[in-house]
C-alpha atoms as a printed R data frame, in Angstrom:
    type eleno elety resid chain resno       x      y      z
1   ATOM     1    CA   MET     A     1   0.000  0.000  0.000
2   ATOM     2    CA   SER     A     2   1.352  3.453 -0.916
3   ATOM     3    CA   THR     A     3   2.448  5.961  1.733
4   ATOM     4    CA   SER     A     4  -0.157  8.380  0.378
5   ATOM     5    CA   ARG     A     5  -3.019  5.923  0.954
6   ATOM     6    CA   ILE     A     6  -1.825  5.117  4.460
7   ATOM     7    CA   ARG     A     7  -1.730  8.764  5.439
8   ATOM     8    CA   ARG     A     8  -5.217  9.402  4.182
9   ATOM     9    CA   ARG     A     9  -6.456  7.112  6.962
10  ATOM    10    CA   ILE     A    10  -4.481  8.835  9.720
11  ATOM    11    CA   ARG     A    11  -6.431 10.882 12.238
12  ATOM    12    CA   LEU     A    12  -4.352 13.976 12.810
13  ATOM    13    CA   GLY     A    13  -3.864 15.181 16.359
14  ATOM    14    CA   LYS     A    14  -1.309 16.636 18.729
15  ATOM    15    CA   HIS     A    15   0.911 13.604 18.151
16  ATOM    16    CA   SER     A    16   1.137 14.431 14.435
17  ATOM    17    CA   ASN     A    17   3.245 17.563 14.933
18  ATOM    18    CA   GLY     A    18   6.385 17.375 12.780
19  ATOM    19    CA   MET     A    19   5.009 14.774 10.369
20  ATOM    20    CA   ILE     A    20   6.406 15.034  6.824
21  ATOM    21    CA   MET     A    21   3.633 15.382  4.246
22  ATOM    22    CA   THR     A    22   3.036 16.616  0.721
23  ATOM    23    CA   PRO     A    23   0.334 19.224  0.029
24  ATOM    24    CA   GLU     A    24  -1.694 16.518 -1.741
25  ATOM    25    CA   GLU     A    25  -1.540 14.259  1.317
26  ATOM    26    CA   PHE     A    26  -2.519 17.135  3.582
27  ATOM    27    CA   ASP     A    27  -5.491 18.010  1.365
28  ATOM    28    CA   ALA     A    28  -6.672 14.391  1.430
29  ATOM    29    CA   VAL     A    29  -6.874 14.099  5.231
30  ATOM    30    CA   THR     A    30 -10.465 13.868  6.475
31  ATOM    31    CA   GLU     A    31 -10.114 12.901 10.156
32  ATOM    32    CA   VAL     A    32  -8.622 15.345 12.660
33  ATOM    33    CA   ASP     A    33  -8.743 16.058 16.368
34  ATOM    34    CA   GLU     A    34 -10.711 19.306 16.296
35  ATOM    35    CA   ARG     A    35  -9.145 20.575 19.505
36  ATOM    36    CA   TYR     A    36  -6.151 21.664 17.400
37  ATOM    37    CA   VAL     A    37  -5.468 23.463 14.127
38  ATOM    38    CA   TYR     A    38  -3.118 22.235 11.439
39  ATOM    39    CA   GLU     A    39  -0.824 23.873  8.922
40  ATOM    40    CA   LEU     A    40   1.602 22.421  6.420
41  ATOM    41    CA   ILE     A    41   4.773 24.506  6.383
42  ATOM    42    CA   HIS     A    42   7.292 23.577  3.691
43  ATOM    43    CA   GLY     A    43   6.273 19.937  3.863
44  ATOM    44    CA   VAL     A    44   6.149 19.715  7.685
45  ATOM    45    CA   LEU     A    45   2.885 19.419  9.616
46  ATOM    46    CA   ILE     A    46   2.534 21.970 12.421
47  ATOM    47    CA   VAL     A    47  -0.081 21.365 15.134
48  ATOM    48    CA   SER     A    48  -1.143 24.367 17.239
49  ATOM    49    CA   PRO     A    49  -3.863 25.288 19.723
50  ATOM    50    CA   PRO     A    50  -6.882 27.030 18.182
51  ATOM    51    CA   PRO     A    51  -7.177 30.824 18.200
52  ATOM    52    CA   GLY     A    52  -8.240 32.245 21.552
53  ATOM    53    CA   GLU     A    53 -11.303 34.339 22.258
54  ATOM    54    CA   GLY     A    54  -9.176 37.497 22.054
55  ATOM    55    CA   GLU     A    55  -8.603 36.709 18.383
56  ATOM    56    CA   ARG     A    56 -11.940 35.152 17.442
57  ATOM    57    CA   ASP     A    57 -14.125 37.925 18.848
58  ATOM    58    CA   PRO     A    58 -12.530 40.804 16.862
59  ATOM    59    CA   ASN     A    59 -12.334 38.526 13.833
60  ATOM    60    CA   GLY     A    60 -16.079 38.020 14.050
61  ATOM    61    CA   GLU     A    61 -16.580 41.777 14.311
62  ATOM    62    CA   LEU     A    62 -14.441 42.294 11.219
63  ATOM    63    CA   GLU     A    63 -16.633 39.820  9.360
64  ATOM    64    CA   TYR     A    64 -19.735 41.732 10.473
65  ATOM    65    CA   LEU     A    65 -18.284 45.033  9.191
66  ATOM    66    CA   LEU     A    66 -17.329 43.458  5.872
67  ATOM    67    CA   ARG     A    67 -20.728 41.865  5.320
68  ATOM    68    CA   ARG     A    68 -22.497 45.077  6.250
69  ATOM    69    CA   HIS     A    69 -20.301 46.912  3.739
70  ATOM    70    CA   LYS     A    70 -21.205 44.348  1.074
71  ATOM    71    CA   GLU     A    71 -24.921 44.858  1.704
72  ATOM    72    CA   ASP     A    72 -25.063 48.619  2.297
73  ATOM    73    CA   HIS     A    73 -22.314 50.303  0.278
74  ATOM    74    CA   PRO     A    74 -22.794 51.151 -3.445
75  ATOM    75    CA   GLN     A    75 -19.514 49.372 -4.246
76  ATOM    76    CA   GLY     A    76 -20.004 46.580 -1.735
77  ATOM    77    CA   SER     A    77 -20.671 44.015 -4.441
78  ATOM    78    CA   LEU     A    78 -16.941 44.085 -5.249
79  ATOM    79    CA   LEU     A    79 -16.445 41.907 -2.171
80  ATOM    80    CA   ASP     A    80 -17.041 38.435 -3.536
81  ATOM    81    CA   LYS     A    81 -16.532 36.422 -0.339
82  ATOM    82    CA   THR     A    82 -14.806 36.501  3.038
83  ATOM    83    CA   LEU     A    83 -14.007 33.405  5.101
84  ATOM    84    CA   SER     A    84 -12.398 32.824  8.480
85  ATOM    85    CA   GLU     A    85  -9.869 30.085  9.337
86  ATOM    86    CA   GLN     A    86  -9.214 29.503  5.648
87  ATOM    87    CA   TYR     A    87  -6.275 27.677  4.091
88  ATOM    88    CA   VAL     A    88  -4.118 29.638  1.668
89  ATOM    89    CA   HIS     A    89  -2.616 27.311 -0.919
90  ATOM    90    CA   LEU     A    90   1.115 27.831 -1.408
91  ATOM    91    CA   PRO     A    91   3.317 25.631 -3.623
92  ATOM    92    CA   ASP     A    92   4.651 23.498 -0.739
93  ATOM    93    CA   SER     A    93   2.523 24.718  2.169
94  ATOM    94    CA   ARG     A    94  -1.005 25.208  3.440
95  ATOM    95    CA   ARG     A    95  -1.126 28.325  5.606
96  ATOM    96    CA   ARG     A    96  -4.216 28.722  7.797
97  ATOM    97    CA   ALA     A    97  -5.199 32.393  7.706
98  ATOM    98    CA   ASP     A    98  -7.489 34.025 10.262
99  ATOM    99    CA   ARG     A    99  -9.455 35.685  7.456
100 ATOM   100    CA   VAL     A   100  -9.278 35.995  3.685
101 ATOM   101    CA   LEU     A   101 -11.132 38.254  1.249
102 ATOM   102    CA   TRP     A   102 -11.674 37.778 -2.466
103 ATOM   103    CA   ILE     A   103 -12.482 41.013 -4.256
104 ATOM   104    CA   GLY     A   104 -13.435 41.816 -7.840
105 ATOM   105    CA   LEU     A   105 -13.771 38.317 -9.290
106 ATOM   106    CA   GLY     A   106 -17.489 38.715 -9.903
107 ATOM   107    CA   ARG     A   107 -18.133 35.102 -8.884
108 ATOM   108    CA   VAL     A   108 -17.744 32.648 -6.046
109 ATOM   109    CA   PRO     A   109 -13.991 31.981 -5.698
110 ATOM   110    CA   ASP     A   110 -12.290 28.608 -5.847
111 ATOM   111    CA   PRO     A   111 -10.173 28.619 -2.640
112 ATOM   112    CA   ALA     A   112  -7.725 26.104 -4.095
113 ATOM   113    CA   LYS     A   113  -7.029 28.212 -7.184
114 ATOM   114    CA   ASP     A   114  -8.034 31.842 -6.631
115 ATOM   115    CA   VAL     A   115  -5.479 33.837 -4.638
116 ATOM   116    CA   PRO     A   116  -7.156 35.959 -1.944
117 ATOM   117    CA   THR     A   117  -7.028 39.711 -2.502
118 ATOM   118    CA   ILE     A   118  -6.547 40.398  1.210
119 ATOM   119    CA   VAL     A   119  -5.288 38.119  3.977
120 ATOM   120    CA   VAL     A   120  -5.801 39.055  7.633
121 ATOM   121    CA   GLU     A   121  -3.939 37.696 10.668
122 ATOM   122    CA   PHE     A   122  -4.612 38.449 14.345
123 ATOM   123    CA   VAL     A   123  -1.283 38.197 16.142
124 ATOM   124    CA   SER     A   124  -0.841 35.699 18.971
125 ATOM   125    CA   LYS     A   125   1.338 36.390 21.990
126 ATOM   126    CA   ARG     A   126   3.774 33.544 21.371
127 ATOM   127    CA   LYS     A   127   7.115 34.706 19.939
128 ATOM   128    CA   ARG     A   128   7.102 31.944 17.353
129 ATOM   129    CA   ASP     A   129   3.726 33.094 16.027
130 ATOM   130    CA   ARG     A   130   4.788 36.737 15.899
131 ATOM   131    CA   VAL     A   131   7.815 35.884 13.758
132 ATOM   132    CA   ARG     A   132   5.602 33.782 11.536
133 ATOM   133    CA   ASP     A   133   2.990 36.529 11.079
134 ATOM   134    CA   PHE     A   134   5.335 39.488 10.606
135 ATOM   135    CA   GLU     A   135   8.095 37.852  8.566
136 ATOM   136    CA   GLU     A   136   7.324 34.460  7.063
137 ATOM   137    CA   LYS     A   137   3.707 34.971  6.049
138 ATOM   138    CA   ARG     A   138   4.390 38.482  4.818
139 ATOM   139    CA   ARG     A   139   6.916 37.174  2.312
140 ATOM   140    CA   GLU     A   140   4.876 34.143  1.282
141 ATOM   141    CA   TYR     A   141   1.563 35.957  0.812
142 ATOM   142    CA   LEU     A   142   3.026 38.757 -1.270
143 ATOM   143    CA   ASP     A   143   5.004 36.319 -3.425
144 ATOM   144    CA   LEU     A   144   1.761 34.424 -4.024
145 ATOM   145    CA   GLY     A   145   0.069 37.567 -5.349
146 ATOM   146    CA   VAL     A   146  -1.983 38.730 -2.353
147 ATOM   147    CA   HIS     A   147  -2.666 42.475 -2.785
148 ATOM   148    CA   GLU     A   148  -2.830 43.367  0.904
149 ATOM   149    CA   TYR     A   149  -1.768 41.644  4.102
150 ATOM   150    CA   TRP     A   150  -3.273 42.985  7.339
151 ATOM   151    CA   ILE     A   151  -1.530 42.144 10.634
152 ATOM   152    CA   ILE     A   152  -3.720 43.152 13.583
153 ATOM   153    CA   ASP     A   153  -1.653 43.253 16.772
154 ATOM   154    CA   ARG     A   154  -3.598 43.774 19.997
155 ATOM   155    CA   PHE     A   155  -0.360 43.785 21.995
156 ATOM   156    CA   SER     A   156   1.257 46.735 20.185
157 ATOM   157    CA   ARG     A   157  -2.193 48.354 19.724
158 ATOM   158    CA   SER     A   158  -1.642 48.740 15.995
159 ATOM   159    CA   MET     A   159  -2.315 47.244 12.583
160 ATOM   160    CA   THR     A   160   0.382 46.782  9.971
161 ATOM   161    CA   VAL     A   161  -0.744 46.701  6.347
162 ATOM   162    CA   VAL     A   162   1.640 45.458  3.670
163 ATOM   163    CA   ARG     A   163   0.553 46.260  0.140
164 ATOM   164    CA   ARG     A   164   1.906 44.650 -3.006
165 ATOM   165    CA   THR     A   165   2.885 47.353 -5.531
166 ATOM   166    CA   PRO     A   166   4.888 47.350 -8.809
167 ATOM   167    CA   ALA     A   167   7.690 49.160 -6.971
168 ATOM   168    CA   GLY     A   168   7.771 46.575 -4.178
169 ATOM   169    CA   PRO     A   169   6.066 46.118 -0.790
170 ATOM   170    CA   GLU     A   170   4.545 49.223  0.757
171 ATOM   171    CA   GLU     A   171   3.946 49.245  4.514
172 ATOM   172    CA   VAL     A   172   1.364 51.287  6.395
173 ATOM   173    CA   VAL     A   173   1.049 51.259 10.194
174 ATOM   174    CA   VAL     A   174  -2.376 52.153 11.560
175 ATOM   175    CA   PRO     A   175  -2.448 53.301 15.217
176 ATOM   176    CA   GLU     A   176  -5.162 52.263 17.640
177 ATOM   177    CA   SER     A   177  -7.046 55.520 17.076
178 ATOM   178    CA   GLY     A   178  -6.768 55.254 13.298
179 ATOM   179    CA   THR     A   179  -9.237 54.150 10.639
180 ATOM   180    CA   TYR     A   180  -7.923 52.142  7.700
181 ATOM   181    CA   GLN     A   181  -9.315 52.639  4.187
182 ATOM   182    CA   SER     A   182  -8.329 49.879  1.820
183 ATOM   183    CA   PRO     A   183  -7.622 50.742 -1.840
184 ATOM   184    CA   SER     A   184  -8.569 47.152 -2.670
185 ATOM   185    CA   LEU     A   185 -12.087 47.584 -1.248
186 ATOM   186    CA   PRO     A   186 -13.360 51.083 -2.076
187 ATOM   187    CA   GLY     A   187 -15.519 52.664  0.595
188 ATOM   188    CA   PHE     A   188 -14.650 50.216  3.354
189 ATOM   189    CA   GLU     A   189 -13.393 51.795  6.566
190 ATOM   190    CA   LEU     A   190 -11.981 49.842  9.488
191 ATOM   191    CA   PRO     A   191 -11.853 51.640 12.868
192 ATOM   192    CA   LEU     A   192  -9.070 49.687 14.566
193 ATOM   193    CA   SER     A   193 -10.111 50.611 18.102
194 ATOM   194    CA   ARG     A   194 -13.395 48.791 17.569
195 ATOM   195    CA   LEU     A   195 -11.568 45.486 17.112
196 ATOM   196    CA   LEU     A   196  -8.996 46.082 19.845
197 ATOM   197    CA   SER     A   197 -11.666 46.908 22.401
198 ATOM   198    CA   LEU     A   198 -13.277 43.522 21.800
199 ATOM   199    CA   ALA     A   199  -9.928 41.762 22.212
200 ATOM   200    CA   ASP     A   200  -9.494 43.622 25.517
201 ATOM   201    CA   HIS     A   201 -12.648 42.026 26.901
202 ATOM   202    CA   TRP     A   202 -10.837 38.698 27.034
203 ATOM   203    CA   GLY     A   203  -7.467 39.733 28.467
204 ATOM   204    CA   GLU     A   204  -4.098 38.568 27.165
205 ATOM   205    CA   GLY     A   205  -4.733 34.921 27.941
206 ATOM   206    CA   GLY     A   206  -7.977 34.741 25.996
207 ATOM   207    CA   ARG     A   207 -10.210 34.431 29.054
208 ATOM   208    CA   PRO     A   208 -12.758 37.015 30.190
209 ATOM   209    CA   ARG     A   209 -11.410 39.743 32.437
210 ATOM   210    CA   PRO     A   210 -12.727 39.519 36.027
211 ATOM   211    CA   PRO     A   211 -15.270 42.202 36.978
212 ATOM   212    CA   ARG     A   212 -13.904 45.245 38.762
Protein backbone atom coordinates (compact mmCIF):
# COMPACT_ATOMS: atom_id res chain seq x y z
CA MET A 1 0.00 0.00 0.00
CA SER A 2 1.35 3.45 -0.92
CA THR A 3 2.45 5.96 1.73
CA SER A 4 -0.16 8.38 0.38
CA ARG A 5 -3.02 5.92 0.95
CA ILE A 6 -1.82 5.12 4.46
CA ARG A 7 -1.73 8.76 5.44
CA ARG A 8 -5.22 9.40 4.18
CA ARG A 9 -6.46 7.11 6.96
CA ILE A 10 -4.48 8.83 9.72
CA ARG A 11 -6.43 10.88 12.24
CA LEU A 12 -4.35 13.98 12.81
CA GLY A 13 -3.86 15.18 16.36
CA LYS A 14 -1.31 16.64 18.73
CA HIS A 15 0.91 13.60 18.15
CA SER A 16 1.14 14.43 14.44
CA ASN A 17 3.25 17.56 14.93
CA GLY A 18 6.39 17.37 12.78
CA MET A 19 5.01 14.77 10.37
CA ILE A 20 6.41 15.03 6.82
CA MET A 21 3.63 15.38 4.25
CA THR A 22 3.04 16.62 0.72
CA PRO A 23 0.33 19.22 0.03
CA GLU A 24 -1.69 16.52 -1.74
CA GLU A 25 -1.54 14.26 1.32
CA PHE A 26 -2.52 17.14 3.58
CA ASP A 27 -5.49 18.01 1.37
CA ALA A 28 -6.67 14.39 1.43
CA VAL A 29 -6.87 14.10 5.23
CA THR A 30 -10.47 13.87 6.47
CA GLU A 31 -10.11 12.90 10.16
CA VAL A 32 -8.62 15.35 12.66
CA ASP A 33 -8.74 16.06 16.37
CA GLU A 34 -10.71 19.31 16.30
CA ARG A 35 -9.15 20.58 19.50
CA TYR A 36 -6.15 21.66 17.40
CA VAL A 37 -5.47 23.46 14.13
CA TYR A 38 -3.12 22.24 11.44
CA GLU A 39 -0.82 23.87 8.92
CA LEU A 40 1.60 22.42 6.42
CA ILE A 41 4.77 24.51 6.38
CA HIS A 42 7.29 23.58 3.69
CA GLY A 43 6.27 19.94 3.86
CA VAL A 44 6.15 19.71 7.69
CA LEU A 45 2.89 19.42 9.62
CA ILE A 46 2.53 21.97 12.42
CA VAL A 47 -0.08 21.36 15.13
CA SER A 48 -1.14 24.37 17.24
CA PRO A 49 -3.86 25.29 19.72
CA PRO A 50 -6.88 27.03 18.18
CA PRO A 51 -7.18 30.82 18.20
CA GLY A 52 -8.24 32.25 21.55
CA GLU A 53 -11.30 34.34 22.26
CA GLY A 54 -9.18 37.50 22.05
CA GLU A 55 -8.60 36.71 18.38
CA ARG A 56 -11.94 35.15 17.44
CA ASP A 57 -14.13 37.93 18.85
CA PRO A 58 -12.53 40.80 16.86
CA ASN A 59 -12.33 38.53 13.83
CA GLY A 60 -16.08 38.02 14.05
CA GLU A 61 -16.58 41.78 14.31
CA LEU A 62 -14.44 42.29 11.22
CA GLU A 63 -16.63 39.82 9.36
CA TYR A 64 -19.74 41.73 10.47
CA LEU A 65 -18.28 45.03 9.19
CA LEU A 66 -17.33 43.46 5.87
CA ARG A 67 -20.73 41.86 5.32
CA ARG A 68 -22.50 45.08 6.25
CA HIS A 69 -20.30 46.91 3.74
CA LYS A 70 -21.21 44.35 1.07
CA GLU A 71 -24.92 44.86 1.70
CA ASP A 72 -25.06 48.62 2.30
CA HIS A 73 -22.31 50.30 0.28
CA PRO A 74 -22.79 51.15 -3.44
CA GLN A 75 -19.51 49.37 -4.25
CA GLY A 76 -20.00 46.58 -1.73
CA SER A 77 -20.67 44.01 -4.44
CA LEU A 78 -16.94 44.09 -5.25
CA LEU A 79 -16.45 41.91 -2.17
CA ASP A 80 -17.04 38.43 -3.54
CA LYS A 81 -16.53 36.42 -0.34
CA THR A 82 -14.81 36.50 3.04
CA LEU A 83 -14.01 33.40 5.10
CA SER A 84 -12.40 32.82 8.48
CA GLU A 85 -9.87 30.09 9.34
CA GLN A 86 -9.21 29.50 5.65
CA TYR A 87 -6.28 27.68 4.09
CA VAL A 88 -4.12 29.64 1.67
CA HIS A 89 -2.62 27.31 -0.92
CA LEU A 90 1.11 27.83 -1.41
CA PRO A 91 3.32 25.63 -3.62
CA ASP A 92 4.65 23.50 -0.74
CA SER A 93 2.52 24.72 2.17
CA ARG A 94 -1.00 25.21 3.44
CA ARG A 95 -1.13 28.33 5.61
CA ARG A 96 -4.22 28.72 7.80
CA ALA A 97 -5.20 32.39 7.71
CA ASP A 98 -7.49 34.02 10.26
CA ARG A 99 -9.45 35.69 7.46
CA VAL A 100 -9.28 35.99 3.69
CA LEU A 101 -11.13 38.25 1.25
CA TRP A 102 -11.67 37.78 -2.47
CA ILE A 103 -12.48 41.01 -4.26
CA GLY A 104 -13.43 41.82 -7.84
CA LEU A 105 -13.77 38.32 -9.29
CA GLY A 106 -17.49 38.72 -9.90
CA ARG A 107 -18.13 35.10 -8.88
CA VAL A 108 -17.74 32.65 -6.05
CA PRO A 109 -13.99 31.98 -5.70
CA ASP A 110 -12.29 28.61 -5.85
CA PRO A 111 -10.17 28.62 -2.64
CA ALA A 112 -7.72 26.10 -4.09
CA LYS A 113 -7.03 28.21 -7.18
CA ASP A 114 -8.03 31.84 -6.63
CA VAL A 115 -5.48 33.84 -4.64
CA PRO A 116 -7.16 35.96 -1.94
CA THR A 117 -7.03 39.71 -2.50
CA ILE A 118 -6.55 40.40 1.21
CA VAL A 119 -5.29 38.12 3.98
CA VAL A 120 -5.80 39.06 7.63
CA GLU A 121 -3.94 37.70 10.67
CA PHE A 122 -4.61 38.45 14.34
CA VAL A 123 -1.28 38.20 16.14
CA SER A 124 -0.84 35.70 18.97
CA LYS A 125 1.34 36.39 21.99
CA ARG A 126 3.77 33.54 21.37
CA LYS A 127 7.11 34.71 19.94
CA ARG A 128 7.10 31.94 17.35
CA ASP A 129 3.73 33.09 16.03
CA ARG A 130 4.79 36.74 15.90
CA VAL A 131 7.82 35.88 13.76
CA ARG A 132 5.60 33.78 11.54
CA ASP A 133 2.99 36.53 11.08
CA PHE A 134 5.34 39.49 10.61
CA GLU A 135 8.09 37.85 8.57
CA GLU A 136 7.32 34.46 7.06
CA LYS A 137 3.71 34.97 6.05
CA ARG A 138 4.39 38.48 4.82
CA ARG A 139 6.92 37.17 2.31
CA GLU A 140 4.88 34.14 1.28
CA TYR A 141 1.56 35.96 0.81
CA LEU A 142 3.03 38.76 -1.27
CA ASP A 143 5.00 36.32 -3.42
CA LEU A 144 1.76 34.42 -4.02
CA GLY A 145 0.07 37.57 -5.35
CA VAL A 146 -1.98 38.73 -2.35
CA HIS A 147 -2.67 42.47 -2.78
CA GLU A 148 -2.83 43.37 0.90
CA TYR A 149 -1.77 41.64 4.10
CA TRP A 150 -3.27 42.98 7.34
CA ILE A 151 -1.53 42.14 10.63
CA ILE A 152 -3.72 43.15 13.58
CA ASP A 153 -1.65 43.25 16.77
CA ARG A 154 -3.60 43.77 20.00
CA PHE A 155 -0.36 43.78 22.00
CA SER A 156 1.26 46.74 20.18
CA ARG A 157 -2.19 48.35 19.72
CA SER A 158 -1.64 48.74 16.00
CA MET A 159 -2.32 47.24 12.58
CA THR A 160 0.38 46.78 9.97
CA VAL A 161 -0.74 46.70 6.35
CA VAL A 162 1.64 45.46 3.67
CA ARG A 163 0.55 46.26 0.14
CA ARG A 164 1.91 44.65 -3.01
CA THR A 165 2.89 47.35 -5.53
CA PRO A 166 4.89 47.35 -8.81
CA ALA A 167 7.69 49.16 -6.97
CA GLY A 168 7.77 46.58 -4.18
CA PRO A 169 6.07 46.12 -0.79
CA GLU A 170 4.54 49.22 0.76
CA GLU A 171 3.95 49.25 4.51
CA VAL A 172 1.36 51.29 6.40
CA VAL A 173 1.05 51.26 10.19
CA VAL A 174 -2.38 52.15 11.56
CA PRO A 175 -2.45 53.30 15.22
CA GLU A 176 -5.16 52.26 17.64
CA SER A 177 -7.05 55.52 17.08
CA GLY A 178 -6.77 55.25 13.30
CA THR A 179 -9.24 54.15 10.64
CA TYR A 180 -7.92 52.14 7.70
CA GLN A 181 -9.32 52.64 4.19
CA SER A 182 -8.33 49.88 1.82
CA PRO A 183 -7.62 50.74 -1.84
CA SER A 184 -8.57 47.15 -2.67
CA LEU A 185 -12.09 47.58 -1.25
CA PRO A 186 -13.36 51.08 -2.08
CA GLY A 187 -15.52 52.66 0.60
CA PHE A 188 -14.65 50.22 3.35
CA GLU A 189 -13.39 51.80 6.57
CA LEU A 190 -11.98 49.84 9.49
CA PRO A 191 -11.85 51.64 12.87
CA LEU A 192 -9.07 49.69 14.57
CA SER A 193 -10.11 50.61 18.10
CA ARG A 194 -13.40 48.79 17.57
CA LEU A 195 -11.57 45.49 17.11
CA LEU A 196 -9.00 46.08 19.84
CA SER A 197 -11.67 46.91 22.40
CA LEU A 198 -13.28 43.52 21.80
CA ALA A 199 -9.93 41.76 22.21
CA ASP A 200 -9.49 43.62 25.52
CA HIS A 201 -12.65 42.03 26.90
CA TRP A 202 -10.84 38.70 27.03
CA GLY A 203 -7.47 39.73 28.47
CA GLU A 204 -4.10 38.57 27.17
CA GLY A 205 -4.73 34.92 27.94
CA GLY A 206 -7.98 34.74 26.00
CA ARG A 207 -10.21 34.43 29.05
CA PRO A 208 -12.76 37.01 30.19
CA ARG A 209 -11.41 39.74 32.44
CA PRO A 210 -12.73 39.52 36.03
CA PRO A 211 -15.27 42.20 36.98
CA ARG A 212 -13.90 45.25 38.76
